[in-house]
PDB file as gemmi writes it, atoms N, CA and C in Angstrom:
CRYST1    1.000    1.000    1.000  90.00  90.00  90.00 P 1                      
ATOM      1  N   UNK A   1     -11.094  65.697 124.616  1.00  0.00           N  
ATOM      2  CA  UNK A   1     -10.701  66.948 124.004  1.00  0.00           C  
ATOM      3  C   UNK A   1     -10.547  66.640 122.503  1.00  0.00           C  
ATOM      4  N   UNK A   2     -10.768  67.685 121.704  1.00  0.00           N  
ATOM      5  CA  UNK A   2     -10.525  67.537 120.296  1.00  0.00           C  
ATOM      6  C   UNK A   2      -9.467  68.482 119.811  1.00  0.00           C  
ATOM      7  N   UNK A   3      -8.564  67.913 119.059  1.00  0.00           N  
ATOM      8  CA  UNK A   3      -7.591  68.637 118.301  1.00  0.00           C  
ATOM      9  C   UNK A   3      -6.976  69.895 119.097  1.00  0.00           C  
ATOM     10  N   UNK A   4      -7.383  71.067 118.562  1.00  0.00           N  
ATOM     11  CA  UNK A   4      -6.841  72.261 119.194  1.00  0.00           C  
ATOM     12  C   UNK A   4      -7.255  72.596 120.612  1.00  0.00           C  
ATOM     13  N   UNK A   5      -8.297  71.880 121.100  1.00  0.00           N  
ATOM     14  CA  UNK A   5      -8.685  71.992 122.500  1.00  0.00           C  
ATOM     15  C   UNK A   5      -7.490  71.867 123.447  1.00  0.00           C  
ATOM     16  N   UNK A   6      -6.528  71.074 123.086  1.00  0.00           N  
ATOM     17  CA  UNK A   6      -5.329  70.879 123.903  1.00  0.00           C  
ATOM     18  C   UNK A   6      -4.583  72.250 124.194  1.00  0.00           C  
ATOM     19  N   UNK A   7      -4.824  73.211 123.339  1.00  0.00           N  
ATOM     20  CA  UNK A   7      -4.121  74.491 123.473  1.00  0.00           C  
ATOM     21  C   UNK A   7      -5.083  75.642 123.951  1.00  0.00           C  
ATOM     22  N   UNK A   8      -6.274  75.260 124.401  1.00  0.00           N  
ATOM     23  CA  UNK A   8      -7.191  76.190 124.993  1.00  0.00           C  
ATOM     24  C   UNK A   8      -7.062  76.170 126.502  1.00  0.00           C  
ATOM     25  N   UNK A   9      -6.396  77.151 127.051  1.00  0.00           N  
ATOM     26  CA  UNK A   9      -5.992  77.170 128.480  1.00  0.00           C  
ATOM     27  C   UNK A   9      -7.122  76.950 129.448  1.00  0.00           C  
ATOM     28  N   UNK A  10      -8.311  77.515 129.130  1.00  0.00           N  
ATOM     29  CA  UNK A  10      -9.467  77.358 130.009  1.00  0.00           C  
ATOM     30  C   UNK A  10      -9.949  75.871 130.052  1.00  0.00           C  
ATOM     31  N   UNK A  11      -9.875  75.205 128.854  1.00  0.00           N  
ATOM     32  CA  UNK A  11     -10.295  73.767 128.921  1.00  0.00           C  
ATOM     33  C   UNK A  11      -9.280  72.895 129.560  1.00  0.00           C  
ATOM     34  N   UNK A  12      -8.004  73.211 129.330  1.00  0.00           N  
ATOM     35  CA  UNK A  12      -6.883  72.485 129.968  1.00  0.00           C  
ATOM     36  C   UNK A  12      -7.043  72.610 131.526  1.00  0.00           C  
ATOM     37  N   UNK A  13      -7.340  73.814 132.008  1.00  0.00           N  
ATOM     38  CA  UNK A  13      -7.446  73.936 133.404  1.00  0.00           C  
ATOM     39  C   UNK A  13      -8.657  73.241 133.930  1.00  0.00           C  
ATOM     40  N   UNK A  14      -9.808  73.265 133.186  1.00  0.00           N  
ATOM     41  CA  UNK A  14     -10.927  72.485 133.650  1.00  0.00           C  
ATOM     42  C   UNK A  14     -10.744  70.942 133.661  1.00  0.00           C  
ATOM     43  N   UNK A  15     -10.031  70.420 132.683  1.00  0.00           N  
ATOM     44  CA  UNK A  15      -9.748  68.986 132.636  1.00  0.00           C  
ATOM     45  C   UNK A  15      -8.837  68.616 133.872  1.00  0.00           C  
ATOM     46  N   UNK A  16      -7.868  69.424 134.136  1.00  0.00           N  
ATOM     47  CA  UNK A  16      -6.974  69.264 135.252  1.00  0.00           C  
ATOM     48  C   UNK A  16      -7.706  69.202 136.560  1.00  0.00           C  
ATOM     49  N   UNK A  17      -8.628  70.204 136.742  1.00  0.00           N  
ATOM     50  CA  UNK A  17      -9.370  70.343 137.977  1.00  0.00           C  
ATOM     51  C   UNK A  17     -10.330  69.047 138.175  1.00  0.00           C  
ATOM     52  N   UNK A  18     -10.712  68.438 137.157  1.00  0.00           N  
ATOM     53  CA  UNK A  18     -11.567  67.267 137.249  1.00  0.00           C  
ATOM     54  C   UNK A  18     -10.771  66.010 137.654  1.00  0.00           C  
ATOM     55  N   UNK A  19      -9.430  66.111 137.572  1.00  0.00           N  
ATOM     56  CA  UNK A  19      -8.589  64.965 138.004  1.00  0.00           C  
ATOM     57  C   UNK A  19      -8.906  63.663 137.276  1.00  0.00           C  
ATOM     58  N   UNK A  20      -8.985  63.791 135.930  1.00  0.00           N  
ATOM     59  CA  UNK A  20      -9.253  62.560 135.117  1.00  0.00           C  
ATOM     60  C   UNK A  20      -8.021  61.701 135.052  1.00  0.00           C  
ATOM     61  N   UNK A  21      -8.194  60.454 134.727  1.00  0.00           N  
ATOM     62  CA  UNK A  21      -7.048  59.510 134.578  1.00  0.00           C  
ATOM     63  C   UNK A  21      -6.491  59.576 133.179  1.00  0.00           C  
ATOM     64  N   UNK A  22      -7.403  59.646 132.202  1.00  0.00           N  
ATOM     65  CA  UNK A  22      -6.997  59.594 130.814  1.00  0.00           C  
ATOM     66  C   UNK A  22      -7.681  60.653 130.004  1.00  0.00           C  
ATOM     67  N   UNK A  23      -7.011  61.275 129.066  1.00  0.00           N  
ATOM     68  CA  UNK A  23      -7.605  62.167 128.222  1.00  0.00           C  
ATOM     69  C   UNK A  23      -7.295  61.736 126.727  1.00  0.00           C  
ATOM     70  N   UNK A  24      -8.340  61.619 125.936  1.00  0.00           N  
ATOM     71  CA  UNK A  24      -8.132  61.212 124.561  1.00  0.00           C  
ATOM     72  C   UNK A  24      -8.253  62.381 123.678  1.00  0.00           C  
ATOM     73  N   UNK A  25      -7.292  62.554 122.791  1.00  0.00           N  
ATOM     74  CA  UNK A  25      -7.188  63.762 121.913  1.00  0.00           C  
ATOM     75  C   UNK A  25      -7.001  63.372 120.450  1.00  0.00           C  
ATOM     76  N   UNK A  26      -8.133  63.205 119.726  1.00  0.00           N  
ATOM     77  CA  UNK A  26      -7.974  62.956 118.265  1.00  0.00           C  
ATOM     78  C   UNK A  26      -7.600  64.329 117.583  1.00  0.00           C  
ATOM     79  N   UNK A  27      -6.694  64.308 116.667  1.00  0.00           N  
ATOM     80  CA  UNK A  27      -6.305  65.525 116.002  1.00  0.00           C  
ATOM     81  C   UNK A  27      -6.306  65.375 114.494  1.00  0.00           C  
ATOM     82  N   UNK A  28      -6.223  66.459 113.847  1.00  0.00           N  
ATOM     83  CA  UNK A  28      -6.078  66.524 112.355  1.00  0.00           C  
ATOM     84  C   UNK A  28      -4.991  67.597 112.067  1.00  0.00           C  
ATOM     85  N   UNK A  29      -3.793  67.279 112.386  1.00  0.00           N  
ATOM     86  CA  UNK A  29      -2.667  68.212 112.293  1.00  0.00           C  
ATOM     87  C   UNK A  29      -1.895  67.914 111.035  1.00  0.00           C  
ATOM     88  N   UNK A  30      -1.834  68.896 110.209  1.00  0.00           N  
ATOM     89  CA  UNK A  30      -1.096  68.740 108.881  1.00  0.00           C  
ATOM     90  C   UNK A  30       0.053  69.749 108.902  1.00  0.00           C  
ATOM     91  N   UNK A  31       0.808  69.679 107.791  1.00  0.00           N  
ATOM     92  CA  UNK A  31       2.033  70.540 107.740  1.00  0.00           C  
ATOM     93  C   UNK A  31       2.130  71.022 106.316  1.00  0.00           C  
ATOM     94  N   UNK A  32       2.611  72.209 106.142  1.00  0.00           N  
ATOM     95  CA  UNK A  32       2.944  72.737 104.749  1.00  0.00           C  
ATOM     96  C   UNK A  32       4.352  72.248 104.340  1.00  0.00           C  
ATOM     97  N   UNK A  33       5.025  71.654 105.206  1.00  0.00           N  
ATOM     98  CA  UNK A  33       6.395  71.170 104.929  1.00  0.00           C  
ATOM     99  C   UNK A  33       6.262  69.783 104.231  1.00  0.00           C  
ATOM    100  N   UNK A  34       6.785  69.679 103.046  1.00  0.00           N  
ATOM    101  CA  UNK A  34       6.677  68.390 102.354  1.00  0.00           C  
ATOM    102  C   UNK A  34       8.105  67.862 102.010  1.00  0.00           C  
ATOM    103  N   UNK A  35       8.383  66.644 102.223  1.00  0.00           N  
ATOM    104  CA  UNK A  35       7.526  65.694 102.927  1.00  0.00           C  
ATOM    105  C   UNK A  35       7.753  65.895 104.451  1.00  0.00           C  
ATOM    106  N   UNK A  36       6.711  65.685 105.235  1.00  0.00           N  
ATOM    107  CA  UNK A  36       6.808  65.833 106.670  1.00  0.00           C  
ATOM    108  C   UNK A  36       7.593  64.628 107.198  1.00  0.00           C  
ATOM    109  N   UNK A  37       8.313  64.746 108.262  1.00  0.00           N  
ATOM    110  CA  UNK A  37       9.145  63.641 108.794  1.00  0.00           C  
ATOM    111  C   UNK A  37       9.138  63.551 110.240  1.00  0.00           C  
ATOM    112  N   UNK A  38       9.529  62.389 110.719  1.00  0.00           N  
ATOM    113  CA  UNK A  38       9.670  62.229 112.186  1.00  0.00           C  
ATOM    114  C   UNK A  38      10.624  63.292 112.760  1.00  0.00           C  
ATOM    115  N   UNK A  39      11.697  63.575 112.023  1.00  0.00           N  
ATOM    116  CA  UNK A  39      12.705  64.513 112.495  1.00  0.00           C  
ATOM    117  C   UNK A  39      12.098  65.942 112.723  1.00  0.00           C  
ATOM    118  N   UNK A  40      11.212  66.353 111.795  1.00  0.00           N  
ATOM    119  CA  UNK A  40      10.510  67.631 111.951  1.00  0.00           C  
ATOM    120  C   UNK A  40       9.606  67.637 113.138  1.00  0.00           C  
ATOM    121  N   UNK A  41       8.918  66.457 113.377  1.00  0.00           N  
ATOM    122  CA  UNK A  41       8.068  66.403 114.587  1.00  0.00           C  
ATOM    123  C   UNK A  41       8.941  66.485 115.836  1.00  0.00           C  
ATOM    124  N   UNK A  42       9.995  65.780 115.874  1.00  0.00           N  
ATOM    125  CA  UNK A  42      10.873  65.752 117.043  1.00  0.00           C  
ATOM    126  C   UNK A  42      11.471  67.106 117.322  1.00  0.00           C  
ATOM    127  N   UNK A  43      11.869  67.886 116.279  1.00  0.00           N  
ATOM    128  CA  UNK A  43      12.511  69.204 116.446  1.00  0.00           C  
ATOM    129  C   UNK A  43      11.471  70.305 116.663  1.00  0.00           C  
ATOM    130  N   UNK A  44      10.386  70.251 115.977  1.00  0.00           N  
ATOM    131  CA  UNK A  44       9.552  71.502 115.975  1.00  0.00           C  
ATOM    132  C   UNK A  44       8.127  71.306 116.670  1.00  0.00           C  
ATOM    133  N   UNK A  45       7.686  70.156 116.821  1.00  0.00           N  
ATOM    134  CA  UNK A  45       6.292  69.970 117.348  1.00  0.00           C  
ATOM    135  C   UNK A  45       6.263  69.295 118.733  1.00  0.00           C  
ATOM    136  N   UNK A  46       7.049  68.261 118.923  1.00  0.00           N  
ATOM    137  CA  UNK A  46       6.950  67.462 120.048  1.00  0.00           C  
ATOM    138  C   UNK A  46       6.935  68.193 121.402  1.00  0.00           C  
ATOM    139  N   UNK A  47       7.923  69.021 121.628  1.00  0.00           N  
ATOM    140  CA  UNK A  47       8.014  69.767 122.893  1.00  0.00           C  
ATOM    141  C   UNK A  47       6.831  70.715 123.066  1.00  0.00           C  
ATOM    142  N   UNK A  48       6.349  71.258 122.050  1.00  0.00           N  
ATOM    143  CA  UNK A  48       5.099  72.167 122.152  1.00  0.00           C  
ATOM    144  C   UNK A  48       3.944  71.306 122.647  1.00  0.00           C  
ATOM    145  N   UNK A  49       3.662  70.155 122.162  1.00  0.00           N  
ATOM    146  CA  UNK A  49       2.632  69.323 122.612  1.00  0.00           C  
ATOM    147  C   UNK A  49       2.826  68.820 123.999  1.00  0.00           C  
ATOM    148  N   UNK A  50       4.100  68.430 124.259  1.00  0.00           N  
ATOM    149  CA  UNK A  50       4.402  67.897 125.636  1.00  0.00           C  
ATOM    150  C   UNK A  50       4.136  68.988 126.726  1.00  0.00           C  
ATOM    151  N   UNK A  51       4.488  70.195 126.451  1.00  0.00           N  
ATOM    152  CA  UNK A  51       4.197  71.227 127.483  1.00  0.00           C  
ATOM    153  C   UNK A  51       2.740  71.352 127.772  1.00  0.00           C  
ATOM    154  N   UNK A  52       1.853  71.206 126.770  1.00  0.00           N  
ATOM    155  CA  UNK A  52       0.430  71.293 127.025  1.00  0.00           C  
ATOM    156  C   UNK A  52      -0.024  70.041 127.785  1.00  0.00           C  
ATOM    157  N   UNK A  53       0.487  68.894 127.392  1.00  0.00           N  
ATOM    158  CA  UNK A  53       0.042  67.611 128.090  1.00  0.00           C  
ATOM    159  C   UNK A  53       0.500  67.637 129.532  1.00  0.00           C  
ATOM    160  N   UNK A  54       1.597  68.239 129.890  1.00  0.00           N  
ATOM    161  CA  UNK A  54       2.021  68.283 131.289  1.00  0.00           C  
ATOM    162  C   UNK A  54       1.013  69.055 132.170  1.00  0.00           C  
ATOM    163  N   UNK A  55       0.413  70.029 131.581  1.00  0.00           N  
ATOM    164  CA  UNK A  55      -0.583  70.784 132.260  1.00  0.00           C  
ATOM    165  C   UNK A  55      -1.856  70.013 132.705  1.00  0.00           C  
ATOM    166  N   UNK A  56      -2.204  68.898 131.916  1.00  0.00           N  
ATOM    167  CA  UNK A  56      -3.313  68.107 132.230  1.00  0.00           C  
ATOM    168  C   UNK A  56      -3.212  67.201 133.397  1.00  0.00           C  
ATOM    169  N   UNK A  57      -1.939  66.775 133.715  1.00  0.00           N  
ATOM    170  CA  UNK A  57      -1.718  65.909 134.839  1.00  0.00           C  
ATOM    171  C   UNK A  57      -2.550  64.598 134.659  1.00  0.00           C  
ATOM    172  N   UNK A  58      -2.520  64.091 133.464  1.00  0.00           N  
ATOM    173  CA  UNK A  58      -3.263  62.797 133.133  1.00  0.00           C  
ATOM    174  C   UNK A  58      -2.583  62.114 132.001  1.00  0.00           C  
ATOM    175  N   UNK A  59      -2.834  60.778 131.874  1.00  0.00           N  
ATOM    176  CA  UNK A  59      -2.271  60.070 130.673  1.00  0.00           C  
ATOM    177  C   UNK A  59      -3.081  60.559 129.484  1.00  0.00           C  
ATOM    178  N   UNK A  60      -2.385  60.902 128.398  1.00  0.00           N  
ATOM    179  CA  UNK A  60      -2.984  61.364 127.179  1.00  0.00           C  
ATOM    180  C   UNK A  60      -2.796  60.398 126.035  1.00  0.00           C  
ATOM    181  N   UNK A  61      -3.848  60.066 125.373  1.00  0.00           N  
ATOM    182  CA  UNK A  61      -3.780  59.233 124.174  1.00  0.00           C  
ATOM    183  C   UNK A  61      -4.138  60.143 123.034  1.00  0.00           C  
ATOM    184  N   UNK A  62      -3.124  60.393 122.177  1.00  0.00           N  
ATOM    185  CA  UNK A  62      -3.194  61.372 121.106  1.00  0.00           C  
ATOM    186  C   UNK A  62      -3.022  60.687 119.780  1.00  0.00           C  
ATOM    187  N   UNK A  63      -3.948  60.831 118.860  1.00  0.00           N  
ATOM    188  CA  UNK A  63      -3.808  60.286 117.489  1.00  0.00           C  
ATOM    189  C   UNK A  63      -4.014  61.365 116.480  1.00  0.00           C  
ATOM    190  N   UNK A  64      -3.328  61.205 115.385  1.00  0.00           N  
ATOM    191  CA  UNK A  64      -3.535  62.162 114.266  1.00  0.00           C  
ATOM    192  C   UNK A  64      -3.944  61.471 113.027  1.00  0.00           C  
ATOM    193  N   UNK A  65      -4.893  62.175 112.375  1.00  0.00           N  
ATOM    194  CA  UNK A  65      -5.478  61.747 111.043  1.00  0.00           C  
ATOM    195  C   UNK A  65      -4.345  61.523 110.052  1.00  0.00           C  
ATOM    196  N   UNK A  66      -4.519  60.532 109.184  1.00  0.00           N  
ATOM    197  CA  UNK A  66      -3.543  60.254 108.050  1.00  0.00           C  
ATOM    198  C   UNK A  66      -4.211  60.513 106.762  1.00  0.00           C  
ATOM    199  N   UNK A  67      -3.530  61.318 105.916  1.00  0.00           N  
ATOM    200  CA  UNK A  67      -3.994  61.602 104.562  1.00  0.00           C  
ATOM    201  C   UNK A  67      -2.799  62.255 103.800  1.00  0.00           C  
ATOM    202  N   UNK A  68      -2.130  61.444 102.986  1.00  0.00           N  
ATOM    203  CA  UNK A  68      -0.920  61.949 102.333  1.00  0.00           C  
ATOM    204  C   UNK A  68      -1.240  63.030 101.303  1.00  0.00           C  
ATOM    205  N   UNK A  69      -2.438  63.057 100.745  1.00  0.00           N  
ATOM    206  CA  UNK A  69      -2.802  64.115  99.723  1.00  0.00           C  
ATOM    207  C   UNK A  69      -2.718  65.498 100.343  1.00  0.00           C  
ATOM    208  N   UNK A  70      -3.300  65.598 101.525  1.00  0.00           N  
ATOM    209  CA  UNK A  70      -3.355  66.957 102.243  1.00  0.00           C  
ATOM    210  C   UNK A  70      -2.299  67.106 103.250  1.00  0.00           C  
ATOM    211  N   UNK A  71      -1.334  66.089 103.359  1.00  0.00           N  
ATOM    212  CA  UNK A  71      -0.179  66.121 104.274  1.00  0.00           C  
ATOM    213  C   UNK A  71      -0.580  66.059 105.715  1.00  0.00           C  
ATOM    214  N   UNK A  72      -1.599  65.325 106.070  1.00  0.00           N  
ATOM    215  CA  UNK A  72      -1.873  64.948 107.478  1.00  0.00           C  
ATOM    216  C   UNK A  72      -0.906  63.725 107.763  1.00  0.00           C  
ATOM    217  N   UNK A  73      -0.001  63.947 108.655  1.00  0.00           N  
ATOM    218  CA  UNK A  73       1.079  62.940 108.758  1.00  0.00           C  
ATOM    219  C   UNK A  73       0.813  61.795 109.695  1.00  0.00           C  
ATOM    220  N   UNK A  74      -0.330  61.694 110.389  1.00  0.00           N  
ATOM    221  CA  UNK A  74      -0.692  60.637 111.191  1.00  0.00           C  
ATOM    222  C   UNK A  74       0.150  60.452 112.454  1.00  0.00           C  
ATOM    223  N   UNK A  75      -0.021  59.280 113.043  1.00  0.00           N  
ATOM    224  CA  UNK A  75       0.707  58.910 114.225  1.00  0.00           C  
ATOM    225  C   UNK A  75      -0.196  58.895 115.451  1.00  0.00           C  
ATOM    226  N   UNK A  76       0.275  58.037 116.442  1.00  0.00           N  
ATOM    227  CA  UNK A  76      -0.423  57.862 117.705  1.00  0.00           C  
ATOM    228  C   UNK A  76       0.493  57.795 118.795  1.00  0.00           C  
ATOM    229  N   UNK A  77       0.154  58.437 119.870  1.00  0.00           N  
ATOM    230  CA  UNK A  77       1.101  58.553 121.042  1.00  0.00           C  
ATOM    231  C   UNK A  77       0.330  58.291 122.360  1.00  0.00           C  
ATOM    232  N   UNK A  78       1.059  57.765 123.291  1.00  0.00           N  
ATOM    233  CA  UNK A  78       0.585  57.719 124.665  1.00  0.00           C  
ATOM    234  C   UNK A  78       1.585  58.481 125.497  1.00  0.00           C  
ATOM    235  N   UNK A  79       1.114  59.444 126.207  1.00  0.00           N  
ATOM    236  CA  UNK A  79       1.954  60.342 127.037  1.00  0.00           C  
ATOM    237  C   UNK A  79       1.521  60.164 128.477  1.00  0.00           C  
ATOM    238  N   UNK A  80       2.389  59.610 129.304  1.00  0.00           N  
ATOM    239  CA  UNK A  80       1.988  59.400 130.729  1.00  0.00           C  
ATOM    240  C   UNK A  80       2.114  60.685 131.480  1.00  0.00           C  
ATOM    241  N   UNK A  81       1.530  60.649 132.688  1.00  0.00           N  
ATOM    242  CA  UNK A  81       1.567  61.778 133.607  1.00  0.00           C  
ATOM    243  C   UNK A  81       2.987  62.250 133.891  1.00  0.00           C  
ATOM    244  N   UNK A  82       3.885  61.318 134.009  1.00  0.00           N  
ATOM    245  CA  UNK A  82       5.293  61.656 134.213  1.00  0.00           C  
ATOM    246  C   UNK A  82       6.013  62.182 132.989  1.00  0.00           C  
ATOM    247  N   UNK A  83       5.221  62.380 131.882  1.00  0.00           N  
ATOM    248  CA  UNK A  83       5.632  62.912 130.646  1.00  0.00           C  
ATOM    249  C   UNK A  83       6.699  62.030 129.969  1.00  0.00           C  
ATOM    250  N   UNK A  84       6.393  60.753 130.058  1.00  0.00           N  
ATOM    251  CA  UNK A  84       7.139  59.779 129.263  1.00  0.00           C  
ATOM    252  C   UNK A  84       6.414  59.597 127.942  1.00  0.00           C  
ATOM    253  N   UNK A  85       7.157  59.653 126.835  1.00  0.00           N  
ATOM    254  CA  UNK A  85       6.517  59.836 125.533  1.00  0.00           C  
ATOM    255  C   UNK A  85       6.651  58.527 124.759  1.00  0.00           C  
ATOM    256  N   UNK A  86       5.652  57.826 124.391  1.00  0.00           N  
ATOM    257  CA  UNK A  86       5.693  56.587 123.585  1.00  0.00           C  
ATOM    258  C   UNK A  86       4.987  56.774 122.201  1.00  0.00           C  
ATOM    259  N   UNK A  87       5.667  56.329 121.230  1.00  0.00           N  
ATOM    260  CA  UNK A  87       5.042  56.300 119.874  1.00  0.00           C  
ATOM    261  C   UNK A  87       4.427  54.960 119.613  1.00  0.00           C  
ATOM    262  N   UNK A  88       3.180  54.898 119.157  1.00  0.00           N  
ATOM    263  CA  UNK A  88       2.536  53.672 118.909  1.00  0.00           C  
ATOM    264  C   UNK A  88       2.620  53.337 117.444  1.00  0.00           C  
TER     265      UNK A  88                                                      
END                                                                             
């Protein structure tokens, strides 16, 4: 899946039906909030992404583009089927 595909319900359903073990999701998520912080991710973004990941029923490897000029805040995550969240 690519970036916003994680939020396309038809694609999420198809991936789940295929019963894959791992889903890789490269993203380019930026923010208009400057400076973006871990606290903002934790409060405003994390649960939104976790809800979508739960629907896949697979381990998800999610990485985000880094570019401080355009405020792409980066980060990499491994999210297990049991919805355990690990920051890399």
